[in-house]
N, C-alpha and C positions, 0 to 999 in steps of 0.2 A: 843545393845547397837547401838546406830542411827550410819548410816554411810553414811558420808556426800558423798564421793564419788560417791557411790553407787546410791545414790539419784540424784547427778548431772548427772549421765550419761542416768540413766531412763528420766528425764527432757528435755535432747537433742533429745532424742528419740521421745519422743511426742510430742514436740513443734512443730508445723505447719512450714511450709518452705514460705518466704514470695515470693510469684510470680511474677517475673519481667514483666512486662507490654511491649508488643511485638505488634509494627507494622511493618510489613515486609518492610524493605527499603533498597534500593540500591541508593547509590550517586556516580555520576560521574563528579569527579571533575578536576579543572584544576590549581587551586593554593593551596599550603599548608596552608594558612590561612583558608582558606573558608575549605576543609577537616580538621582542627583542631576545628574550631568553630562548625561544625556539628556533631562532634564527643562528643564535652564536653557536648553540649545541650542535648544530649541523654544521655549521663552518669549521668548527673546532676539532669535529671527528672527521673532517673530509668528505663528509657526505652531500650530494646535489642539493641546495636549499630547496625549500618547500617553496610552492605557491601560497602566495598569502592575501588572503581575502577577507574584508569584514564579515562578522558573523551577523548577516540579515537573511532572511527568507528569498529575498530577492537573488542576492550574491551567491547564496550556495546554490540556487536553481541553476545561474547561468554556469557554475563552474564546477559540477560533478559528475556531468554526465560524460566522462573519459573513460575507456574502456582500461585506460593502463594505470590511473589511480589504484594505488595499493593499500595505503593509510591515510584516512580523512582522520584530522583533529579538530576538535570542536573546544573552543574555551568558553566555559558557562560561569566566571568567576563572577559576574555581575546577575546571576540568576538567584530568584528567591526560591525557586523549585527546579533544583538541578535534572531530578528525574522527569517531572511534567514537561520542560523545556525539552529535554532530550527527545521525549517522546514524540511531540509535536513536530519536530523537523525530522523524524525517522524516515518519513515517506518521500523526502527528498535526497535521501543518500541510496547509491546503488548497492544491493546487495553484496556485490562482488568485493568492495571494499571492507577492510578492517577499520572500525571505529574507534578512537580514542577521545574520550569526554574529559578535560582538566576542568575540576571545580574546586571550591573550597567550603563544599558542604561536608564536614564529619560524620557521616553516619553509615552503620550498617546496611540500612535499609537502601541507602542510594546505591550501593555497590551491588546489592541484590537486584534492585530495579533495574540497574542499566545492565547486569547480567542477563535477566530474564528478555531483553529485546535485544541482544547480541551486541552490547558497547561493553569495551572496556571503561576502566575509571582510575584516573591519575589525581590525587589530592592535592591540591595546592596550599601552601607552596614546593616547590620542586628545584633541585639543582638540574644543571643540565647534564650531567652526568645520569643522574637518575632518569632522566627524560630519554636519552640515546639509548639506555641498556633496554627500557620498556619498548622502546620502538623497533630495536632489533629483536628483541626477542618476540615481537608480534609478527614482523616480517618473515622471522626465520619459522614460526608457527605456520604461516601460510605457506612458505617453499614446501615445506614436508608434509603440505596437506592432514596437518594432524587434525584428529577431530577433539582436541582439547583446547580450552578456551572457550569465551562466550561469543567472537565471531562466528563458531561454527552454528550458532544457534539462531541466526538470523534467517527470517524465511519471509515470505509475503502477508500481510494483513490478509487474512480472508473475510469478506462481506459477502452476507446472501440477503440479496433481495426476495424477499417471500411475499407472493400473494396469498391474502387469506382466501380467496377462491378466484377463478379464472375472471378475466376481463376487467380487473380492480386497476392495474396502470403500472404492475410489477418491470415489464419488460420496458417500459417508456421510461420508467425512474431509473432502470438499470444502464439504459442507453445514456440518459444525460449524467449519471453521478461519473460513468466513465469519460466520458467528455470533460467534465470538471476537473478529475483528479489528473488526467494527463495533458490537457491543451492548457488548462489554467492553473494546476498546483505542480506543473510539470513531473508526476508520477508516472512510472511504467505501471501498466495495468495489461492483466489478462482477463478477458470476460469469457465466462463461460456459461453455455446456453445449456441449461440442463432440461430443457423443453425438449425433447429429442424430435417429436412429429410436429408439433403445432408451435405456433409462433411466429413474431416479426421483427425479430431482432436485427435481422438486416435492413429492415426499412426504417426503424427506429435509429439504428445507428448511420443511416446514408450509405450501406453499403451496396451498391447495384451489381448486378448478375452474380449473387454469391449463392451458391448451394452448400448445404450441408455436406461433412465430409463422410462419405460412406465406409462403415467398418465390417469386414468381413470375419467369420467365425475364426479362421486360420491364423489370423494377425492379433490375436489375444497374446498368445505368448512369445511376440517379438517386439514388444514397447522397449525400447529405450530413448536414451536421448534425444538422438537423430531422428529417431521414428517422431518422437513427440512434435520435436520442432516443425516437423513436414505438415503434421496433422493443423497446423494455427494457421490463420489467414491474418497476415500484417497488414493494418490500416495506416500505421504509420509508424514511426520508431519508437513510440512510446506507448503505442494502443495495438495491443493482437486480439484476435477472438477464435474461441474454440466451440464449434459446433459440428457435434457426429448425429449420424443417422446409421439406420443398420435395417436389412431387410430380413437377416436371419438371427439377429440376437435379439432376447426380450428385454423389456425396458429396465428392467434390475439390473442385467449385466453388463448393458451400453452405460447404466450408472456408474456401474464399478469401474468399466473399462475409462470412461471418460474422468474419472477421478484418480485413476492410475495414470494418465497422461497428463492432468493437474499438476500430479505428485513429482514430475520429471523437470515442469517448468516454473514451478513455485518458487525457486531459489534465484530466478533471475527476475524477477519484477518484484516491484513496491507492494501491489494490491492483486488480488484473486477475488474477482466481482462476480458472483453467480446469480443468474436469472432463473428462480425457482418457483414453479406455481406450487398451490397446494396439492397438486395431485403428487408431485415428487419430491415434496419436502422432507416426507415421514414416509420411508418404507421399511426395510430391515435394515437400511444401514443409518436408519436415525442416529442411535448413538455416536456414529463416525462423523456424520453431516454437523452435530450439535458440538462435537468435540474440537471440531477443526477450525471453528468460526470464533472472530475475534468480534464483529459486530453482526446482526441479524436484523434487518429493516421488515418489518412486518409491514404489509401494505393492506389497507381496506379501504371500501368505499362507501358513501353515506345512505348504506341500507340496513335495515335487522338482519338480514341474513349474512350480510359480509361483517359486521361487528360481532354477532354470535360467534360466526367462525374464526374468527381475530381471535377473539376470548378462547376458545378451544385449542387453537393453535400455541397461544402463550403460554397457558397450561400446559400442553405437550412441552413445549421447550424447558421449561421450568421441572419437570419432572427428567429429563432427561441429562440437564444440565450437572455439570461437577465443579464448573470453574468461576469463581469469583469474579474475573476478568471481564466474562462474557457480557456485551452489553447488548439490550433491546430496544429499539428505537421504533415507535409506533408512527405510522403516517396515513394518515386520510387522505385520499386521492378523489376529489369532486369530480367525475366522469359524467354526470347529468347537471342540468339547471336547478338551480336551489329549488324552485317548484316543483321539480319531480322526483327530489330525495323524499326518503320515507322517514329520515330520521336526522338529527343536528348532531354538531359536533359536540355539543355540552349534552344532550341525551347519550351519545356514545360515551362519553367519559364517566358519566352517571354509573353505567352499564358496567364498563370495565374497570371501574373503582381506579381509576388513575388518568395522569392527564395523557392527552395525545401529543405528541410532540412537535412534528410537523403537519401544518394543513395547506395543502395544493388547492385553491379553487378553481373553478370550472372555466375554461376557456374556451370561446365558441370557433376560435380561429387554430386551435392547438393542433388539429389534423392538418391544416393546410399548409402550417409552417415545417411540420416535420417532411411531408411530402415535398415539400420545396428545397429539404435537407437542410435546415435551419435549425441550432441547437436554442432550444427554448430557454436555458438559463442565461443566454447571451442576449435575448429580446427585452423588450419592455411590458411584456406581457403579465398579467397578476401571478400566474405559476412560477417565473422567472426566481423571485426573491427567496420563497419557501423552498426552491431546489437547490439553492446555492446557501441557505440556511443548511439543508442538511447534510450538505459536503463540510460545512465548519463543523457540525456535531461531530460526524465520524472521525473526522482528522483533531477534536480535542481544543480544537480553537476556542479562546476565550470567548464566551457568549456577551452579547452585547444587551440583552433583555434583561427585564426585572428578576430577580433571585426567584420568585415565585415562580416562574416557566420555567422548569428544570427541561434540560434540554435531552435529557434521558435518563434512564436508571440503571443501576448495576443490579445483578443480581444478589450481592453479597450486601446491599445496603439493606 
């Protein structure tokens, strides 16, 4: 006799399951209206729903460090400055993900500014179909490895910490900056030691038993992504260090080699932080150095010679610079007690004809803390607050100081 129930059971077992389309997405929302529209759009088209998280810096930090995220949707409908707010959170987002900003700012300049940092823009209000079509287009663009679209323009922000002369503390500031951006701000960082024969970057960063990677002349032609990764010391998941040396290459060739390695690595990190002394900041490759930088931190001490060198360095940067977006931040690092200094901050500002942006006071216990592998920005030392202030300036965070104390200046201003 024909068993209908048994037949249905067999039919259930053999019928293939419909596989749900998946575009790995996370939505950082500000309004319930946008959250609802995005979720409905994904459900309606049979796409696996995105992870949904409130749009705050803390929540973004906790939810974007996953390698399988393809698309990040950021709602900025409540923003008074879509471009500025997008720029401020860009360091929190992994470079491998495509970023779509949803906002209600109807301006060509907004689209242009977002495109410059590698973000897509969708003007609100939108329909569910418009959203899904746009997301699918971005996803397809990723799969085809197309070089079209703003997502292909995303790269690390380049920060160069330049000492006006040796011994002013550029390496110390580089180490502290890398700690704050990686450990506190949760941004991925590549620290590049451009002082190839001297310097104590390893000590400043608390790296023990580390030697610079030695480069041979024959290896120059063999640089690729895999080789570049092998040259890096991984301090933790968000912080890596590139420090090279060579017994056969001259300083300029080694500098060019180091830059070539960085070119392969820059797409995988949010920040490239270079430690450059005055001796390596400006050689034959000065044009490239300045053109790559987004921010140059020029460090001087409270001495006449250091301030004079800083003024000359600043003028060189201005001559080589062709970008209105390049920012120069002046830092005075007090490496001696006040009674031993030959110039005051106020005197230096008069000579430079501009304000010094960050003033780091002398701390007698600084060396002891560093040798004990303690991060200064995390301590109660007087130098901690200015170091944190410098990080905020670099990230473009809103200043809490009075308007007369400008955090930085743009060459275009």
